[in-house]
C-alpha positions as CSV (number, residue, x, y, z in Angstrom):
1,X,98.4,137.0,102.7
2,X,97.9,133.3,103.2
3,X,100.1,130.9,101.2
4,X,98.2,129.1,98.4
5,X,98.8,125.6,97.4
6,X,98.8,124.6,93.8
7,X,98.7,120.9,92.9
8,X,98.1,118.8,89.9
9,X,96.6,115.3,89.7
10,X,98.0,112.5,87.7
11,X,95.5,111.1,85.4
12,X,95.1,107.4,85.0
13,X,95.9,106.5,81.4
14,X,94.4,103.0,81.7
15,X,95.8,99.5,81.7
16,X,97.8,100.3,78.5
17,X,99.9,103.1,80.2
18,X,103.5,102.6,79.3
19,X,106.3,101.9,81.7
20,X,107.7,105.3,80.7
21,X,104.4,107.0,81.8
22,X,104.4,105.2,85.1
23,X,108.0,106.2,85.7
24,X,107.0,109.8,85.0
25,X,104.1,109.6,87.3
26,X,106.3,108.2,90.1
27,X,108.8,111.0,89.5
28,X,106.1,113.6,89.6
29,X,104.8,112.2,92.9
30,X,108.2,112.3,94.4
31,X,108.8,115.9,93.2
32,X,105.4,116.9,94.6
33,X,106.1,115.3,98.0
34,X,109.5,116.9,98.1
35,X,108.1,120.3,97.4
36,X,105.4,119.8,100.1
37,X,108.0,118.6,102.6
38,X,110.2,121.7,102.0
39,X,107.2,124.0,102.1
40,X,106.1,122.5,105.5
41,X,109.6,122.9,106.9
42,X,109.6,126.5,105.7
43,X,106.2,127.2,107.4
44,X,107.5,125.6,110.7
45,X,110.7,127.7,110.7
46,X,108.7,130.8,109.9
47,X,106.3,130.2,112.7
48,X,109.1,129.5,115.1
49,X,110.9,132.7,114.1
50,X,107.7,134.8,114.4
51,X,107.1,133.5,118.0
52,X,110.7,133.9,119.1
53,X,111.6,137.2,117.4
54,X,109.1,140.1,117.5
55,X,108.9,142.2,114.3
56,X,110.8,145.5,114.1
57,X,107.6,147.4,114.6
58,X,106.6,145.5,117.8
59,X,108.2,147.0,121.0
60,X,109.5,144.7,123.6
61,X,106.8,144.2,126.3
62,X,108.9,145.6,129.2
63,X,109.6,148.8,127.2
64,X,106.0,149.2,126.1
65,X,104.8,149.0,129.7
66,X,107.3,151.6,130.8
67,X,110.5,151.5,132.9
68,X,111.4,153.1,136.1
69,X,114.5,155.4,136.5
70,X,115.8,158.0,139.0
71,X,116.9,161.5,138.3
72,X,120.4,162.1,139.6
73,X,119.4,165.7,140.6
74,X,117.7,164.0,143.6
75,X,121.1,162.8,144.9
76,X,123.2,165.9,143.9
77,X,124.5,166.7,147.4
78,X,125.6,163.1,148.0
79,X,127.2,162.9,144.5
80,X,129.2,166.0,145.2
81,X,130.8,164.2,148.1
82,X,131.0,160.6,146.9
83,X,130.2,159.6,143.3
84,X,130.9,155.8,143.5
85,X,129.3,155.4,146.9
86,X,126.2,157.3,145.9
87,X,125.7,155.4,142.7
88,X,126.0,152.1,144.6
89,X,123.3,153.3,147.1
90,X,121.0,154.2,144.2
91,X,121.5,150.7,142.7
92,X,120.7,149.2,146.1
93,X,117.3,150.7,145.9
94,X,116.5,148.5,143.0
95,X,117.1,151.2,140.4
96,X,118.8,150.2,137.1
97,X,118.5,153.4,135.1
98,X,119.3,157.0,135.8
99,X,118.7,160.3,134.1
100,X,121.7,162.7,134.3
101,X,122.1,166.4,134.2
102,X,124.9,168.8,133.3
103,X,126.8,169.0,136.6
104,X,130.6,169.3,136.3
105,X,131.1,166.0,138.1
106,X,129.0,164.3,135.4
107,X,129.7,166.0,132.1
108,X,133.2,167.4,133.0
109,X,134.7,163.9,132.5
110,X,131.9,161.8,130.9
111,X,134.2,158.8,130.3
112,X,135.1,158.6,134.0
113,X,131.5,159.0,135.1
114,X,130.4,156.3,132.6
115,X,133.0,154.0,134.2
116,X,131.5,154.8,137.6
117,X,128.0,154.0,136.3
118,X,129.2,150.7,134.9
119,X,130.9,149.8,138.2
120,X,127.7,150.4,140.0
121,X,125.6,148.5,137.5
122,X,123.6,151.5,136.4
123,X,122.8,152.8,132.9
124,X,122.3,156.5,132.1
125,X,119.4,156.4,129.6
126,X,119.0,160.2,129.3
127,X,120.8,163.5,129.9
128,X,119.3,166.8,130.8
129,X,121.4,169.8,129.7
130,X,120.1,172.9,131.4
131,X,122.5,175.6,130.1
132,X,120.7,177.3,127.3
133,X,123.8,179.1,126.1
134,X,125.4,175.7,125.4
135,X,122.4,174.8,123.2
136,X,122.6,178.1,121.5
137,X,126.3,177.8,120.7
138,X,126.8,174.2,119.7
139,X,124.5,171.3,120.5
140,X,127.1,168.9,119.0
141,X,129.1,169.1,122.2
142,X,126.0,168.2,124.2
143,X,125.3,165.2,122.0
144,X,128.9,163.9,122.1
145,X,128.8,164.1,125.9
146,X,125.5,162.3,126.0
147,X,126.8,159.5,123.8
148,X,129.9,159.1,126.0
149,X,127.7,158.7,129.0
150,X,125.6,156.0,127.2
151,X,122.5,158.1,127.0
152,X,119.8,157.5,124.4
153,X,118.0,160.8,125.0
154,X,119.2,164.4,125.6
155,X,117.3,167.6,125.9
156,X,116.4,170.9,127.4
157,X,115.2,171.0,131.0
158,X,115.4,174.6,132.1
159,X,114.9,178.0,130.4
160,X,115.9,180.6,132.9
161,X,119.3,182.2,132.8
162,X,119.0,183.9,136.2
163,X,116.6,183.9,139.1
164,X,115.2,187.3,138.0
165,X,114.0,186.0,134.6
166,X,110.4,185.7,133.6
167,X,109.9,183.0,131.1
168,X,108.4,184.6,128.0
169,X,106.8,183.2,124.9
170,X,109.9,184.2,122.9
171,X,112.1,182.0,125.2
172,X,109.8,179.0,125.0
173,X,109.6,179.3,121.2
174,X,113.4,179.7,121.0
175,X,113.8,176.3,122.8
176,X,111.5,174.7,120.2
177,X,113.6,176.2,117.4
178,X,116.9,175.0,118.9
179,X,115.6,171.5,119.3
180,X,114.2,171.4,115.8
181,X,117.5,172.7,114.3
182,X,119.4,170.0,116.2
183,X,117.2,167.2,115.1
184,X,119.2,166.0,112.1
185,X,122.4,165.9,114.1
186,X,120.8,164.1,117.0
187,X,119.2,161.4,114.7
188,X,122.5,160.9,112.9
189,X,124.1,160.4,116.3
190,X,121.4,157.9,117.3
191,X,119.9,160.2,120.0
192,X,116.4,161.2,120.7
193,X,115.8,164.9,121.7
194,X,113.3,165.8,124.4
195,X,111.9,168.7,126.3
196,X,111.2,168.8,130.0
197,X,108.0,170.8,131.0
198,X,108.6,172.8,134.1
199,X,105.3,174.6,134.4
200,X,106.2,178.2,133.3
201,X,105.5,177.1,129.7
202,X,101.8,176.8,130.6
203,X,101.2,180.5,130.9
204,X,97.9,181.5,129.1
205,X,97.8,183.7,126.1
206,X,95.0,186.0,125.0
207,X,93.7,183.5,122.4
208,X,93.2,180.9,125.1
209,X,96.2,178.8,124.2
210,X,99.4,178.6,126.3
211,X,103.0,179.2,125.6
212,X,103.4,175.5,125.5
213,X,100.8,175.2,122.7
214,X,103.0,177.5,120.7
215,X,106.0,175.3,121.5
216,X,104.2,172.1,120.4
217,X,103.0,173.7,117.1
218,X,106.6,174.4,116.3
219,X,108.2,171.1,117.0
220,X,108.1,167.8,115.1
221,X,107.2,164.9,117.5
222,X,109.5,162.6,115.5
223,X,112.3,164.9,116.5
224,X,111.3,166.1,120.0
225,X,109.6,164.0,122.6
226,X,108.0,165.5,125.8
227,X,108.9,164.8,129.4
228,X,106.1,166.0,131.7
229,X,107.1,166.8,135.2
230,X,103.9,165.9,137.0
231,X,104.7,168.1,140.1
232,X,105.4,171.2,138.0
233,X,102.5,170.7,135.6
234,X,100.3,170.6,138.7
235,X,102.0,173.5,140.3
236,X,101.2,175.6,137.2
237,X,97.5,175.0,137.8
238,X,97.0,172.1,135.3
239,X,95.4,168.7,135.8
240,X,98.2,166.3,135.0
241,X,96.0,163.6,133.6
242,X,94.3,166.1,131.3
243,X,97.7,167.5,130.3
244,X,98.9,164.0,129.4
245,X,95.8,163.4,127.3
246,X,96.0,166.7,125.5
247,X,99.7,166.1,124.5
248,X,99.4,162.3,124.3
249,X,101.2,162.0,121.0
250,X,104.3,163.6,122.4
251,X,104.5,162.6,126.1
252,X,107.0,159.8,126.4
253,X,108.6,160.4,129.8
254,X,107.3,161.5,133.2
255,X,109.0,163.0,136.3
256,X,107.2,161.6,139.3
257,X,107.1,162.9,142.9
258,X,104.2,164.2,144.9
259,X,103.2,167.6,146.2
260,X,102.4,168.2,149.8
261,X,98.7,169.0,150.5
262,X,99.5,172.6,151.7
263,X,101.1,173.7,148.4
264,X,99.0,176.2,146.4
265,X,98.8,176.0,142.6
266,X,98.1,178.4,139.8
267,X,99.6,180.3,136.9
268,X,103.4,180.2,137.1
269,X,105.7,182.7,135.3
270,X,109.0,181.6,136.8
271,X,109.7,185.2,137.7
272,X,112.2,185.8,140.6
273,X,112.2,182.1,141.2
274,X,114.5,179.1,141.4
275,X,113.2,175.6,142.5
276,X,115.6,175.5,145.4
277,X,113.9,178.6,146.9
278,X,110.8,176.5,147.7
279,X,110.6,174.9,151.1
280,X,111.7,171.3,151.2
281,X,108.4,170.4,152.8
282,X,106.7,171.0,149.5
283,X,107.8,167.6,148.1
284,X,106.7,164.3,149.5
285,X,107.0,160.7,148.1
286,X,104.4,158.9,146.1
287,X,101.5,157.7,148.3
288,X,101.3,161.0,150.1
289,X,100.3,164.4,148.9
290,X,97.6,165.9,146.6
291,X,98.4,164.3,143.2
292,X,96.5,161.2,142.2
293,X,99.3,159.0,140.9
294,X,97.0,156.0,140.3
295,X,95.3,158.1,137.6
296,X,98.6,159.3,136.3
297,X,100.0,155.8,135.9
298,X,96.7,154.6,134.3
299,X,96.9,157.4,131.8
300,X,100.6,156.7,131.2
301,X,99.8,153.1,130.3
302,X,97.0,154.3,128.0
303,X,99.2,156.7,126.0
304,X,102.3,154.6,126.0
305,X,104.6,156.4,128.4
306,X,108.0,154.7,128.3
307,X,109.9,156.2,131.3
308,X,108.7,157.0,134.8
309,X,111.5,158.9,136.5
310,X,111.6,159.3,140.3
311,X,112.8,162.6,141.5
312,X,112.8,164.8,144.6
313,X,113.8,168.4,143.8
314,X,114.2,169.0,147.5
315,X,113.4,166.9,150.6
316,X,113.5,167.6,154.3
317,X,114.5,164.0,155.1
318,X,116.6,161.2,153.6
319,X,116.2,161.3,149.8
320,X,117.1,157.6,149.6
321,X,114.3,156.8,152.0
322,X,111.9,159.0,150.0
323,X,112.7,157.3,146.7
324,X,112.5,153.9,148.5
325,X,109.0,154.9,149.8
326,X,107.9,155.9,146.3
327,X,109.1,152.5,145.0
328,X,107.2,150.7,147.8
329,X,104.0,152.5,146.9
330,X,104.4,151.7,143.2
331,X,104.8,148.0,144.1
332,X,102.0,148.0,146.6
333,X,99.5,149.5,144.2
334,X,100.9,147.5,141.3
335,X,101.2,150.7,139.2
336,X,103.7,149.2,136.8
337,X,101.8,146.0,136.2
């Protein structure tokens, strides 16, 4: 609404107007000018405030455009040997945010690990918790740990209990139910729940839908956001850009790393499989491999992806060099601009 001005005009009462009338007119003019002056000051202050302080519904530009982070799983072997030194090396790459996981050296003493993050100048924005039994027993413990680490997100990133498992529809739906049931506690704790897609959720059903379609029909996007691992979505035979478009209302985070040209893709059940079984040569940095990351970033901007998380599940060379190479490619191609 635009403010409306209401004024009144003083009417000339002629040469015979009394001194009392003139005094009243002068007083009215002063009152009018005073109200006008105050109103103009109010307008100026309001305009200044609106320019300097975005409204609650307007996200900060940097956040709306997405932020880069690194998944600590990439550096797990280095972290096992030297936590403070590894965190400093991650920071030296130009990384400010990390995504954690439920390794003992991270969640065993979250206060200590948080102190190590602070010392390195890093912030853990999210925490994967891969042990499904912990989610089944008491998600409160997971949330309390995430808060101690400074995380704003926590969620499920792995469904298999053993290498022999085949991921079934029942297991995928169970994950949706667990997250739905934990929603109220998470929101009360100021945490956002999320789910990491690992590819085996994309198995087709007879009706043409996938297990993941069933998952999505169960969750509430206000409670559960989606983290699409672009490598594993591709490995499961899906086009990652089409996947992002289909689930655009939920996809808020991406895991980014490329797939070597020789890797075959198709339906993935997760049976008799662990990611560490795959050859390290299957992963390559951005700028190499078969996934078109220019299109992925373009779609990410379109649908409002907020986090792009660099990861190497395995790598045959120096993982720090691999992440640095991916960062160089992002800068060269201006993918975050």
